[in-house]
C-alpha positions, 0 to 999 in steps of 0.5 A, a space after each residue: 919119846 914122844 906121847 904118839 909113840 907112848 899112844 902106839 906103843 899101848 895100843 900094840 902092846 909093846 913098849 916104847 922101845 920096841 917102836 924107836 926106829 919111827 921117832 925118825 917120823 914127824 909126830 903127824 906120821 906117827 897119828 896116823 900110822 896110830 889113827 890107822 892101828 885103831 880102825 883097822 884094831 876096829 873093824 878086826 874086832 867087829 869083824 871077828 864078831 859078826 863071823 861067830 854070829 855068822 857061824 852059830 847060823 848053823 848051831 841048832 836053833 835049840 842050842 844056841 842060847 848056850 852056845 852063844 853064852 859058850 862063846 860069850 860068857 857073861 854077855 861080853 863079846 870080846 
């Protein structure tokens, strides 16, 4: 299996065997698919973080710090 498919499988958290049907694609096409998946995952994570931050606006100000620490333990946002 080529490195492009291995990279895509790792990004998706699946075995390379699950992507076996994609072996028929050109390496360039698999690379483009990997780039699109990466971009989508990044924008999805950013949208999730933004949504959580927006939701915190509805928490009373004195409780926001506590709510934020519960949602993001150790300051980690994902």
